[in-house]
C-alpha positions as CSV (number, residue, x, y, z in Angstrom):
1,M,104.1,-106.4,-39.6
2,L,105.7,-103.9,-37.2
3,F,102.8,-101.5,-37.8
4,R,100.2,-104.2,-37.0
5,K,102.0,-105.2,-33.8
6,L,102.2,-101.5,-32.7
7,R,98.5,-101.0,-33.5
8,S,97.6,-104.1,-31.4
9,I,99.6,-102.8,-28.5
10,L,97.9,-99.4,-28.7
11,T,94.5,-101.1,-28.8
12,I,95.3,-103.0,-25.7
13,L,96.5,-99.9,-23.9
14,F,93.4,-98.0,-25.0
15,L,91.0,-100.6,-23.7
16,I,92.8,-101.2,-20.4
17,C,93.5,-97.6,-19.6
18,S,90.0,-96.6,-20.5
19,T,88.7,-98.6,-17.6
20,H,90.5,-96.2,-15.3
21,I,89.7,-92.9,-17.2
22,F,86.1,-93.5,-18.1
23,A,84.0,-96.7,-18.4
24,I,83.5,-97.5,-22.0
25,S,79.8,-98.1,-22.7
26,L,79.1,-100.2,-25.8
27,S,76.7,-98.5,-28.2
28,D,73.5,-100.1,-29.4
29,S,75.3,-101.0,-32.6
30,S,77.9,-103.2,-30.9
31,R,78.1,-106.9,-31.4
32,I,79.8,-109.8,-29.7
33,S,80.6,-113.1,-31.5
34,L,82.5,-116.3,-31.1
35,L,85.4,-116.9,-33.5
36,T,86.6,-120.4,-34.3
37,C,89.8,-120.9,-36.2
38,S,90.6,-124.1,-38.1
39,P,93.6,-126.2,-37.2
40,G,97.0,-125.3,-38.5
41,D,100.1,-127.2,-39.5
42,E,102.1,-126.7,-36.3
43,L,101.6,-128.7,-33.1
44,Y,100.4,-125.7,-31.1
45,S,97.8,-124.9,-33.7
46,C,96.7,-128.4,-34.8
47,F,93.7,-128.3,-32.4
48,G,92.3,-125.0,-33.7
49,H,91.7,-121.8,-31.7
50,S,88.8,-119.8,-30.2
51,G,88.4,-116.1,-29.5
52,I,85.7,-113.6,-28.6
53,R,85.2,-110.7,-31.0
54,V,83.8,-107.4,-29.8
55,T,82.9,-104.9,-32.4
56,D,81.6,-101.4,-32.0
57,Y,82.2,-99.2,-35.0
58,R,80.5,-96.2,-33.4
59,Q,83.1,-96.4,-30.6
60,G,85.8,-97.0,-33.1
61,F,87.1,-100.5,-32.3
62,D,87.0,-104.1,-33.4
63,V,89.0,-106.4,-31.1
64,V,89.5,-110.1,-30.4
65,F,90.0,-111.4,-26.8
66,N,91.6,-114.8,-26.6
67,Y,92.9,-116.9,-23.8
68,G,95.7,-118.6,-25.8
69,T,98.5,-116.2,-25.2
70,F,101.8,-117.1,-23.4
71,D,105.2,-115.5,-23.0
72,F,108.3,-117.5,-23.9
73,G,110.3,-114.8,-22.2
74,A,108.6,-115.3,-18.8
75,P,110.9,-116.2,-15.9
76,N,111.6,-120.0,-15.7
77,F,109.3,-120.6,-18.7
78,Y,110.9,-123.9,-19.7
79,L,111.2,-125.1,-16.1
80,N,107.5,-124.3,-15.5
81,F,106.6,-126.0,-18.7
82,L,108.4,-129.2,-17.6
83,K,106.7,-129.0,-14.2
84,G,103.3,-128.5,-15.7
85,H,102.9,-125.1,-14.3
86,M,102.1,-123.2,-17.5
87,I,101.0,-119.6,-17.2
88,Y,98.8,-118.4,-20.0
89,M,97.0,-115.0,-20.3
90,I,94.1,-113.4,-22.1
91,G,95.4,-111.4,-25.0
92,V,93.7,-108.6,-27.0
93,D,94.2,-108.2,-30.7
94,N,93.0,-105.7,-33.3
95,Y,90.6,-107.8,-35.4
96,Q,92.4,-106.8,-38.7
97,D,95.7,-108.1,-37.3
98,F,94.0,-111.2,-36.1
99,Y,92.5,-111.8,-39.5
100,H,95.7,-111.2,-41.4
101,Q,97.6,-113.5,-39.1
102,Y,95.3,-116.4,-40.1
103,I,95.6,-115.5,-43.8
104,E,99.4,-115.9,-43.3
105,E,98.9,-119.2,-41.5
106,K,96.3,-120.4,-44.2
107,R,93.6,-121.1,-41.6
108,S,89.9,-120.5,-41.9
109,I,87.9,-118.4,-39.5
110,Y,84.2,-118.9,-38.6
111,E,82.0,-116.6,-36.7
112,Q,78.8,-117.0,-34.6
113,E,77.2,-113.8,-33.5
114,M,75.7,-113.7,-30.1
115,H,72.0,-112.8,-29.6
116,L,72.6,-110.6,-26.6
117,N,70.8,-107.5,-25.5
118,E,72.8,-104.3,-24.8
119,E,73.0,-105.0,-21.1
120,D,74.4,-108.5,-21.5
121,R,76.9,-107.3,-24.1
122,A,78.1,-104.7,-21.7
123,K,78.5,-107.3,-18.9
124,V,80.6,-109.6,-21.2
125,F,82.7,-106.7,-22.5
126,D,83.4,-105.2,-19.0
127,F,84.4,-108.6,-17.7
128,L,86.8,-109.1,-20.6
129,V,88.4,-105.7,-20.3
130,N,88.8,-106.1,-16.6
131,N,90.2,-109.7,-17.1
132,A,92.8,-108.3,-19.6
133,R,94.3,-106.0,-17.0
134,P,97.9,-107.0,-16.0
135,E,96.9,-108.0,-12.5
136,N,94.0,-110.2,-13.7
137,R,95.1,-111.6,-17.1
138,D,97.2,-114.6,-16.0
139,Y,95.8,-118.1,-15.4
140,R,97.1,-121.6,-14.8
141,Y,96.8,-123.4,-18.1
142,D,95.6,-127.0,-18.4
143,F,95.4,-128.4,-21.9
144,L,92.3,-130.5,-21.3
145,F,90.4,-128.6,-18.6
146,D,91.4,-124.9,-18.6
147,N,92.4,-123.6,-22.0
148,C,91.6,-121.0,-24.7
149,A,88.3,-122.8,-25.4
150,T,87.0,-123.8,-22.0
151,R,87.6,-120.3,-20.7
152,I,85.2,-118.8,-23.3
153,S,82.2,-120.8,-22.2
154,D,82.9,-119.8,-18.6
155,V,82.8,-116.1,-19.6
156,F,79.2,-116.4,-20.8
157,E,78.0,-118.9,-18.1
158,K,79.4,-116.9,-15.2
159,N,78.5,-113.4,-16.3
160,L,75.1,-113.8,-17.9
161,T,71.8,-115.1,-16.4
162,G,70.0,-117.9,-18.1
163,V,72.7,-119.3,-20.3
164,K,72.4,-123.0,-20.8
165,F,74.4,-125.4,-23.0
166,D,72.6,-128.4,-24.5
167,Y,75.0,-131.2,-25.1
168,S,72.4,-133.7,-26.3
169,S,73.9,-133.6,-29.8
170,F,77.3,-134.7,-28.5
171,T,77.0,-138.5,-29.1
172,D,80.7,-139.4,-30.0
173,K,81.6,-140.7,-26.6
174,K,85.3,-140.6,-27.4
175,S,88.3,-140.7,-25.0
176,F,90.5,-137.6,-24.7
177,R,93.3,-139.6,-26.5
178,T,91.0,-140.4,-29.5
179,L,90.1,-136.7,-29.7
180,I,93.7,-135.7,-29.6
181,N,94.7,-138.2,-32.2
182,D,91.8,-137.1,-34.5
183,Y,93.3,-133.6,-34.6
184,S,96.9,-134.5,-34.8
185,E,96.7,-137.2,-37.5
186,N,98.3,-134.7,-40.0
187,Q,101.3,-134.3,-37.8
188,P,102.4,-137.9,-37.3
189,W,105.6,-137.2,-35.5
190,E,104.0,-134.7,-33.1
191,Q,101.2,-137.3,-32.6
192,F,103.8,-139.9,-31.8
193,G,105.5,-137.6,-29.3
194,M,102.3,-136.8,-27.5
195,G,101.4,-140.5,-27.5
196,L,104.7,-141.3,-25.7
197,L,104.2,-138.7,-23.0
198,I,100.5,-138.9,-22.1
199,G,99.2,-141.6,-19.8
200,L,96.1,-143.3,-18.6
201,P,94.1,-140.2,-17.6
202,V,93.6,-139.3,-21.2
203,D,92.1,-142.7,-22.0
204,R,88.9,-142.1,-20.1
205,T,85.8,-141.1,-22.1
206,A,85.4,-137.3,-22.1
207,T,82.0,-135.9,-21.0
208,P,80.2,-133.7,-23.6
209,K,81.2,-130.6,-21.8
210,E,84.8,-131.8,-21.5
211,E,84.9,-132.3,-25.3
212,T,84.7,-128.5,-25.6
213,F,88.4,-128.2,-24.8
214,L,88.6,-128.4,-28.6
215,P,87.4,-125.2,-30.4
216,D,85.3,-127.1,-33.0
217,Y,83.4,-128.7,-30.2
218,L,83.0,-125.4,-28.4
219,S,81.5,-123.9,-31.5
220,K,79.1,-126.8,-31.7
221,A,78.1,-126.3,-28.0
222,F,77.4,-122.6,-28.7
223,A,75.3,-123.5,-31.7
224,H,73.0,-125.4,-29.3
225,A,73.1,-123.0,-26.3
226,T,70.3,-120.9,-25.2
227,I,69.8,-117.7,-23.1
228,S,66.5,-117.5,-21.2
229,G,65.1,-120.1,-23.6
230,R,66.1,-118.5,-26.9
231,P,69.2,-119.3,-29.0
232,L,72.3,-117.8,-27.7
233,C,73.9,-117.3,-31.1
234,G,73.2,-117.3,-34.8
235,P,74.4,-119.7,-37.4
236,R,78.1,-120.3,-38.0
237,E,79.3,-118.0,-40.8
238,T,82.6,-118.4,-42.7
239,I,84.5,-115.1,-42.7
240,L,87.8,-116.5,-44.0
241,D,87.7,-119.6,-46.2
242,I,91.0,-121.3,-46.9
243,T,90.7,-124.9,-48.2
244,T,94.4,-125.5,-49.0
245,P,95.2,-129.2,-48.2
246,P,98.0,-129.8,-45.6
247,A,101.4,-129.7,-47.2
248,Q,103.0,-133.1,-47.6
249,T,106.4,-132.4,-46.2
250,L,109.1,-135.0,-45.8
251,D,108.3,-135.5,-42.1
252,K,104.7,-136.3,-43.0
253,K,105.7,-138.8,-45.7
254,I,108.4,-140.6,-43.6
255,T,106.1,-141.4,-40.7
256,P,107.1,-143.0,-37.3
257,N,105.5,-146.2,-38.5
258,I,107.8,-146.4,-41.5
259,V,110.9,-145.4,-39.5
260,F,110.4,-147.9,-36.6
261,G,109.0,-150.5,-39.0
262,V,112.3,-150.5,-40.9
263,L,114.2,-150.4,-37.7
264,L,112.4,-153.5,-36.4
265,I,113.2,-155.3,-39.7
266,I,116.9,-154.4,-39.2
267,I,116.9,-155.5,-35.6
268,L,115.3,-158.8,-36.5
269,L,117.9,-159.4,-39.2
270,V,120.8,-158.4,-36.9
271,T,119.5,-160.7,-34.2
272,A,119.1,-163.6,-36.6
273,F,122.7,-163.0,-37.8
274,Q,123.9,-163.0,-34.3
275,S,122.2,-166.3,-33.5
276,Q,123.6,-167.9,-36.6
277,K,127.2,-166.7,-35.9
278,G,127.1,-167.2,-32.2
279,K,127.8,-163.5,-31.5
280,H,126.0,-160.7,-29.7
281,F,126.4,-157.0,-30.4
282,Y,126.2,-155.5,-27.0
283,F,127.1,-152.1,-28.2
284,L,123.7,-152.0,-30.0
285,D,121.9,-153.0,-26.8
286,C,123.8,-150.4,-24.8
287,F,122.6,-147.7,-27.1
288,L,119.0,-148.9,-27.3
289,F,118.5,-149.6,-23.6
290,F,120.3,-146.4,-22.6
291,L,117.8,-144.4,-24.7
292,A,114.9,-146.4,-23.3
293,G,116.1,-145.7,-19.8
294,I,116.3,-141.9,-20.5
295,L,112.7,-142.0,-21.8
296,G,111.5,-144.1,-18.9
297,S,113.0,-141.7,-16.4
298,L,111.3,-138.9,-18.2
299,F,107.9,-140.7,-18.1
300,L,108.4,-141.4,-14.4
301,I,109.3,-137.8,-13.6
302,L,106.5,-136.3,-15.7
303,G,104.0,-138.8,-14.2
304,G,105.0,-138.7,-10.6
305,F,106.8,-135.5,-9.8
306,T,105.2,-132.7,-11.8
307,E,101.8,-131.0,-11.9
308,H,100.8,-132.4,-15.3
309,T,97.4,-134.1,-15.2
310,T,97.8,-136.0,-18.4
311,T,101.2,-137.8,-17.9
312,Q,100.4,-140.0,-14.9
313,W,100.4,-143.8,-15.1
314,N,102.1,-144.0,-18.5
315,L,102.2,-147.7,-19.6
316,N,104.9,-147.0,-22.0
317,L,107.0,-147.8,-19.0
318,L,106.4,-151.4,-19.9
319,W,109.2,-151.2,-22.5
320,A,111.0,-148.1,-21.1
321,L,111.9,-149.0,-17.6
322,P,114.1,-146.3,-16.0
323,T,116.4,-149.1,-14.7
324,H,117.5,-149.7,-18.3
325,L,119.6,-146.5,-17.9
326,V,121.9,-148.5,-15.6
327,M,121.5,-152.0,-17.0
328,A,122.5,-150.8,-20.4
329,F,126.1,-150.6,-19.1
330,F,126.0,-153.7,-16.8
331,A,124.8,-156.2,-19.5
332,P,128.1,-156.7,-21.4
333,F,130.2,-157.2,-18.3
334,V,127.9,-159.4,-16.0
335,K,125.9,-161.1,-18.7
336,N,126.4,-164.5,-17.1
337,K,124.9,-163.5,-13.8
338,P,121.5,-165.0,-13.2
339,W,120.0,-161.7,-12.0
340,V,121.1,-160.0,-15.2
341,R,119.5,-162.8,-17.3
342,N,116.3,-162.7,-15.3
343,Y,116.2,-158.9,-15.6
344,F,116.2,-159.1,-19.3
345,L,113.8,-162.0,-19.4
346,F,111.5,-159.9,-17.2
347,T,112.0,-157.0,-19.6
348,A,111.0,-159.1,-22.6
349,I,107.9,-160.4,-20.8
350,L,106.8,-156.9,-20.0
351,A,107.2,-155.8,-23.6
352,V,105.3,-158.9,-24.8
353,I,102.5,-158.1,-22.4
354,M,102.2,-154.7,-24.1
355,I,102.3,-156.2,-27.6
356,V,99.8,-158.9,-26.9
357,G,97.5,-156.6,-24.9
358,W,97.7,-153.8,-27.4
359,K,93.9,-153.6,-27.7
360,L,93.1,-154.8,-24.2
361,L,95.2,-152.6,-22.0
362,P,93.5,-149.6,-20.5
363,Q,96.0,-147.3,-22.2
364,K,95.7,-147.2,-26.0
365,F,98.8,-147.1,-28.1
366,L,99.7,-146.2,-31.6
367,L,101.1,-148.9,-33.9
368,T,104.5,-147.1,-33.6
369,N,104.6,-147.9,-29.8
370,I,104.0,-151.5,-30.5
371,L,106.8,-151.6,-33.1
372,I,109.1,-150.1,-30.5
373,A,108.0,-152.6,-27.8
374,T,108.7,-155.4,-30.2
375,I,112.2,-154.1,-30.8
376,F,112.9,-154.2,-27.1
377,A,111.3,-157.6,-26.6
378,V,113.5,-159.1,-29.3
379,R,116.8,-157.6,-28.0
380,A,116.0,-158.3,-24.3
381,F,115.2,-161.9,-25.0
382,S,118.4,-162.2,-27.1
383,I,120.5,-161.0,-24.2
384,Y,118.7,-163.5,-21.9
385,R,119.5,-166.4,-24.4
386,V,123.1,-165.5,-24.8
387,G,123.6,-165.2,-21.1
388,K,121.9,-168.5,-20.5
389,K,124.1,-170.3,-23.1
390,S,127.3,-168.9,-21.7
391,A,126.4,-169.5,-18.0
């Protein structure tokens, strides 16, 4: 592992430094291809990956350029992540290291060789090498509109004359949310987490070109692209075939639907018991509404005070009002006050609107979100009823 990492670093230094010492000219035996990697088991990899492979055995190198590199050790990394100001960079890997990494991750690799003449190959390669220099390599990452896949189509469109992408075969007409859910269905908890955080902007239908933020769709776009009227690339070839089914770990068996479904049943039983005994367990509401208030504050901050483009107008605020953070502590002490009763009645109504309008609201929700909204509707209405009886 250490040897492979050292070899990658030396490869990068060789390529970048060579632009200063002497301009590398690709030989007539060079080739450039698009690599598409299958989705992995982790959240960061569940959408797949794309890279540009440049091979020239006569010059003695075989490297992969990819725009999916970031540095956890960068100054203020986590603060910038929260603010939506993620800095990614183009990375350069020795192909053998790249290949072995995907063997370890048990992910397939597919390749489409470009039908480029020597001049066009040189243009693409020179651009990539220059782009990988320290002063040029960073870019502002956007998950949907500027990522490791979208940057690759830009490389060819902006540097070569006559490149055209034909999207006529893209007939899905899916929203960004649906596309995201399609690729995260094997990671139910990660899918649930993303579903909580992303808002209305991801519910609009993606244009065919916008669908290429996903590597598989980018590969499809290249398969139908032309350069000066002829095919831009050859057929997609499998260079690493791994068909191992996703591991059924505990977190994939005990899904959010199961957890919150069971929790809803418990809440309904507790609420029925309270009603029968004439009691109310405010400690339970303090805990639930305090958590909802924290989440609501997070939704509000991400949607209104950061540079994230996907977290605005999050309708999960219908059950996670930021004001719950305060009302969670007020409810047990001023439960008889009309404004408190009305607050929780209003809270219950908002949650019911989300439940009833599950399929009608512009933002689409997972079943888990509806189970959670039902929990809060039940408890909010219970607080309202108790307050009204004791008024």
